One Martini backbone bead per residue (centre of mass of N, CA, C, O) as a GRO file, in nm:
protein
  234
    1MET     BB    1   0.104   0.028  -0.001
    2SER     BB    2   0.045   0.384   0.069
    3LYS     BB    3   0.228   0.710   0.110
    4ILE     BB    4   0.069   1.034   0.115
    5ILE     BB    5   0.127   1.371   0.057
    6LEU     BB    6  -0.091   1.649   0.127
    7ILE     BB    7  -0.144   1.957  -0.059
    8GLU     BB    8  -0.326   2.276   0.029
    9THR     BB    9  -0.282   2.633  -0.112
   10SER     BB   10  -0.488   2.793  -0.321
   11THR     BB   11  -0.592   2.970  -0.089
   12ALA     BB   12  -0.620   3.119   0.225
   13LEU     BB   13  -0.553   2.825   0.321
   14CYS     BB   14  -0.368   2.579   0.505
   15THR     BB   15  -0.343   2.235   0.396
   16THR     BB   16  -0.290   1.899   0.533
   17ALA     BB   17  -0.212   1.546   0.457
   18LEU     BB   18  -0.219   1.182   0.548
   19LEU     BB   19  -0.184   0.903   0.342
   20VAL     BB   20  -0.262   0.554   0.457
   21ASP     BB   21  -0.388   0.307   0.303
   22GLY     BB   22  -0.647   0.506   0.213
   23LYS     BB   23  -0.595   0.682   0.492
   24VAL     BB   24  -0.652   0.944   0.700
   25VAL     BB   25  -0.419   1.008   0.976
   26SER     BB   26  -0.357   1.325   0.903
   27LYS     BB   27  -0.427   1.674   0.987
   28LYS     BB   28  -0.401   2.032   0.868
   29LYS     BB   29  -0.505   2.372   0.979
   30SER     BB   30  -0.536   2.694   0.939
   31SER     BB   31  -0.643   2.999   1.108
   32GLU     BB   32  -0.476   3.170   0.909
   33GLN     BB   33  -0.440   3.376   0.665
   34ARG     BB   34  -0.179   3.364   0.455
   35SER     BB   35   0.019   3.095   0.578
   36GLN     BB   36   0.178   2.909   0.386
   37ALA     BB   37   0.482   2.980   0.419
   38ALA     BB   38   0.472   2.917   0.748
   39MET     BB   39   0.301   2.615   0.756
   40THR     BB   40   0.352   2.383   0.560
   41ALA     BB   41   0.618   2.246   0.661
   42PRO     BB   42   0.532   2.217   0.968
   43PHE     BB   43   0.284   2.034   0.909
   44ILE     BB   44   0.440   1.798   0.786
   45LYS     BB   45   0.620   1.741   1.020
   46GLN     BB   46   0.396   1.685   1.229
   47MET     BB   47   0.274   1.443   1.090
   48LEU     BB   48   0.523   1.261   1.079
   49ASP     BB   49   0.578   1.262   1.381
   50ASP     BB   50   0.294   1.146   1.472
   51THR     BB   51   0.357   0.870   1.281
   52GLY     BB   52   0.672   0.795   1.255
   53LEU     BB   53   0.768   0.943   0.995
   54THR     BB   54   0.925   0.997   0.684
   55VAL     BB   55   0.970   1.110   0.376
   56LYS     BB   56   1.105   0.835   0.282
   57ASP     BB   57   0.845   0.657   0.362
   58CYS     BB   58   0.721   0.769   0.124
   59ASP     BB   59   0.563   0.759  -0.218
   60ALA     BB   60   0.426   1.056  -0.229
   61VAL     BB   61   0.324   1.376  -0.374
   62ALA     BB   62   0.039   1.594  -0.331
   63VAL     BB   63  -0.099   1.873  -0.525
   64SER     BB   64  -0.245   2.158  -0.577
   65SER     BB   65  -0.278   2.306  -0.917
   66GLY     BB   66  -0.538   2.447  -0.965
   67PRO     BB   67  -0.679   2.709  -0.940
   68GLY     BB   68  -0.551   3.031  -0.782
   69SER     BB   69  -0.331   3.141  -0.585
   70TYR     BB   70  -0.033   3.232  -0.665
   71THR     BB   71   0.120   3.214  -0.393
   72GLY     BB   72  -0.007   2.948  -0.288
   73LEU     BB   73   0.085   2.767  -0.523
   74ARG     BB   74   0.390   2.819  -0.501
   75VAL     BB   75   0.426   2.697  -0.221
   76GLY     BB   76   0.306   2.412  -0.266
   77VAL     BB   77   0.491   2.331  -0.512
   78SER     BB   78   0.765   2.383  -0.383
   79THR     BB   79   0.736   2.188  -0.149
   80ALA     BB   80   0.683   1.937  -0.313
   81LYS     BB   81   0.947   1.943  -0.479
   82GLY     BB   82   1.141   1.924  -0.242
   83LEU     BB   83   1.043   1.646  -0.141
   84CYS     BB   84   1.094   1.492  -0.401
   85PHE     BB   85   1.400   1.553  -0.438
   86SER     BB   86   1.500   1.456  -0.151
   87ALA     BB   87   1.335   1.148  -0.180
   88GLY     BB   88   1.248   1.043  -0.468
   89LEU     BB   89   0.951   1.141  -0.541
   90PRO     BB   90   0.654   1.151  -0.672
   91LEU     BB   91   0.434   1.368  -0.856
   92ILE     BB   92   0.110   1.503  -0.775
   93SER     BB   93  -0.176   1.632  -0.941
   94VAL     BB   94  -0.463   1.846  -0.834
   95CYS     BB   95  -0.748   1.983  -0.901
   96THR     BB   96  -0.920   2.218  -0.732
   97LEU     BB   97  -1.206   2.167  -0.840
   98ASP     BB   98  -1.208   1.861  -0.784
   99ILE     BB   99  -1.181   1.886  -0.484
  100LEU     BB  100  -1.456   2.038  -0.427
  101VAL     BB  101  -1.639   1.810  -0.541
  102GLN     BB  102  -1.535   1.582  -0.351
  103GLN     BB  103  -1.618   1.734  -0.094
  104ALA     BB  104  -1.919   1.746  -0.139
  105VAL     BB  105  -1.962   1.441  -0.141
  106GLU     BB  106  -1.821   1.354   0.133
  107GLU     BB  107  -1.999   1.588   0.304
  108SER     BB  108  -2.296   1.591   0.207
  109LEU     BB  109  -2.373   1.869   0.014
  110VAL     BB  110  -2.563   1.739  -0.181
  111PRO     BB  111  -2.856   1.781  -0.287
  112GLU     BB  112  -3.146   1.669  -0.366
  113GLY     BB  113  -3.136   1.637  -0.723
  114CYS     BB  114  -2.855   1.707  -0.782
  115ARG     BB  115  -2.657   1.746  -1.111
  116THR     BB  116  -2.489   2.013  -1.024
  117ILE     BB  117  -2.153   2.135  -1.002
  118ILE     BB  118  -2.004   2.466  -0.902
  119PRO     BB  119  -1.702   2.564  -0.869
  120MET     BB  120  -1.538   2.846  -0.670
  121ILE     BB  121  -1.277   3.068  -0.724
  122ASP     BB  122  -1.147   3.344  -0.603
  123ALA     BB  123  -1.082   3.662  -0.820
  124ARG     BB  124  -1.222   3.897  -0.743
  125ARG     BB  125  -1.481   4.045  -0.704
  126MET     BB  126  -1.687   3.897  -0.969
  127GLU     BB  127  -1.470   3.678  -0.987
  128VAL     BB  128  -1.401   3.340  -1.121
  129TYR     BB  129  -1.304   3.007  -1.093
  130THR     BB  130  -1.450   2.773  -1.330
  131ALA     BB  131  -1.693   2.490  -1.358
  132VAL     BB  132  -1.877   2.215  -1.489
  133TYR     BB  133  -2.056   1.954  -1.310
  134ARG     BB  134  -2.176   1.631  -1.397
  135CYS     BB  135  -2.403   1.378  -1.346
  136GLY     BB  136  -2.383   1.055  -1.400
  137GLU     BB  137  -2.493   0.733  -1.424
  138ASP     BB  138  -2.274   0.656  -1.188
  139GLY     BB  139  -2.267   0.932  -0.986
  140GLU     BB  140  -2.055   1.094  -1.117
  141PHE     BB  141  -1.866   1.390  -1.129
  142VAL     BB  142  -1.814   1.567  -1.434
  143ARG     BB  143  -1.646   1.753  -1.642
  144SER     BB  144  -1.829   1.981  -1.897
  145SER     BB  145  -1.604   2.214  -1.884
  146GLU     BB  146  -1.409   2.469  -1.900
  147ILE     BB  147  -1.165   2.626  -1.743
  148SER     BB  148  -1.256   2.958  -1.612
  149PRO     BB  149  -1.287   3.285  -1.616
  150MET     BB  150  -1.561   3.465  -1.438
  151VAL     BB  151  -1.811   3.707  -1.458
  152ILE     BB  152  -2.069   3.755  -1.239
  153ASP     BB  153  -2.417   3.728  -1.319
  154SER     BB  154  -2.753   3.681  -1.374
  155GLU     BB  155  -2.673   3.505  -1.647
  156SER     BB  156  -2.528   3.294  -1.501
  157PHE     BB  157  -2.613   2.969  -1.541
  158LEU     BB  158  -2.907   2.945  -1.656
  159LYS     BB  159  -2.927   2.659  -1.762
  160GLU     BB  160  -2.854   2.506  -1.498
  161ARG     BB  161  -3.084   2.641  -1.319
  162ALA     BB  162  -3.324   2.537  -1.504
  163GLU     BB  163  -3.266   2.212  -1.472
  164GLY     BB  164  -3.183   2.259  -1.161
  165ARG     BB  165  -3.028   2.207  -0.897
  166VAL     BB  166  -2.742   2.391  -0.756
  167LEU     BB  167  -2.398   2.367  -0.661
  168PHE     BB  168  -2.207   2.604  -0.484
  169ILE     BB  169  -1.845   2.590  -0.442
  170GLY     BB  170  -1.640   2.794  -0.234
  171ASP     BB  171  -1.470   3.107  -0.192
  172GLY     BB  172  -1.684   3.229  -0.433
  173ALA     BB  173  -1.989   3.172  -0.359
  174ALA     BB  174  -2.125   3.393  -0.172
  175LYS     BB  175  -2.089   3.649  -0.364
  176CYS     BB  176  -2.313   3.505  -0.574
  177SER     BB  177  -2.600   3.466  -0.435
  178GLU     BB  178  -2.770   3.709  -0.535
  179VAL     BB  179  -2.731   3.679  -0.856
  180LEU     BB  180  -2.800   3.337  -0.822
  181SER     BB  181  -3.106   3.279  -0.695
  182GLN     BB  182  -3.218   3.150  -0.927
  183GLY     BB  183  -3.345   2.813  -0.862
  184ASN     BB  184  -3.244   2.728  -0.574
  185PRO     BB  185  -2.961   2.740  -0.484
  186LEU     BB  186  -2.652   2.620  -0.338
  187PHE     BB  187  -2.429   2.769  -0.086
  188VAL     BB  188  -2.072   2.696  -0.030
  189GLN     BB  189  -1.843   2.824   0.194
  190THR     BB  190  -1.512   2.720   0.101
  191CYS     BB  191  -1.225   2.553   0.130
  192PRO     BB  192  -1.001   2.350   0.033
  193TRP     BB  193  -0.906   2.020   0.132
  194ALA     BB  194  -0.667   1.785   0.161
  195GLU     BB  195  -0.852   1.532   0.228
  196ALA     BB  196  -1.009   1.558  -0.057
  197MET     BB  197  -0.752   1.433  -0.220
  198ALA     BB  198  -0.729   1.127  -0.167
  199HIS     BB  199  -0.878   0.977  -0.393
  200LEU     BB  200  -0.732   1.128  -0.635
  201ALA     BB  201  -0.437   1.053  -0.548
  202GLN     BB  202  -0.469   0.743  -0.537
  203LYS     BB  203  -0.546   0.707  -0.831
  204ALA     BB  204  -0.297   0.831  -0.957
  205TYR     BB  205  -0.099   0.638  -0.827
  206ASP     BB  206  -0.218   0.364  -0.935
  207GLU     BB  207  -0.185   0.497  -1.247
  208LYS     BB  208   0.088   0.660  -1.272
  209ARG     BB  209   0.020   0.987  -1.246
  210PHE     BB  210   0.291   1.175  -1.312
  211GLU     BB  211   0.506   1.433  -1.278
  212ASN     BB  212   0.733   1.663  -1.384
  213THR     BB  213   0.917   1.801  -1.140
  214ALA     BB  214   1.097   2.013  -1.293
  215TYR     BB  215   0.833   2.133  -1.496
  216PHE     BB  216   0.617   2.187  -1.309
  217GLU     BB  217   0.315   2.389  -1.310
  218PRO     BB  218   0.082   2.571  -1.223
  219PHE     BB  219  -0.264   2.666  -1.254
  220TYR     BB  220  -0.333   2.996  -1.290
  221LEU     BB  221  -0.486   3.108  -1.576
  222LYS     BB  222  -0.348   3.378  -1.476
  223GLN     BB  223  -0.147   3.623  -1.483
  224PHE     BB  224   0.075   3.772  -1.295
  225VAL     BB  225   0.039   4.109  -1.150
  226ALA     BB  226   0.237   4.357  -1.069
  227THR     BB  227   0.245   4.616  -0.826
  228VAL     BB  228   0.264   4.960  -0.748
  229SER     BB  229   0.305   5.146  -0.494
  230LYS     BB  230   0.152   5.464  -0.388
  231LYS     BB  231   0.328   5.491  -0.158
  232ASN     BB  232   0.530   5.670   0.044
  233LEU     BB  233   0.857   5.568   0.154
  234PHE     BB  234   1.002   5.881   0.188
   0.00000   0.00000   0.00000
């Protein structure tokens, strides 16, 4: 069986988990926002110490690949790469929106009769990173649209809302609740958690779907734009 370190830092909070033989045996979550740089590595060390393991005892490292916060993704992927290089472990990437959908299913957040989940990662103002996931005949929710940035207004997802109840989930969900109220959708405001990566990471590991550690980059979706402060420094 396998031991996989799980790292999720794509939004405001830092979360990690340790998956051993298909079961999450340890997990950590930050209580402070934007603490990824300070907390990711210490969280991983604490989990390994708590379970009596070392990085070299593990079989892979899985990291949330985005879309999401530029800084958060950089911290998570850099940490994951460092662990992989130091211990010779394979790198697994998991789409952040896939994590949110899996989280909705595992936490029984999907309302009865809901056939569509739309995860939303906050991209400031009324913009989100999103995609549509439809429930198939086997009961699995599968992505049915491209991941894209979208400015939300009252016309957004009209087709999906007209077809039945929709679950909107993510750290960009709540801000859209007023303009998307038609159709009685459900809004769940939450960050993606590392433990929700477990099933997806385990499946990737079993299928040997590993990334090229040296060249892998997060899925930023939009280019980072640096701004110059307007404050007088001197």
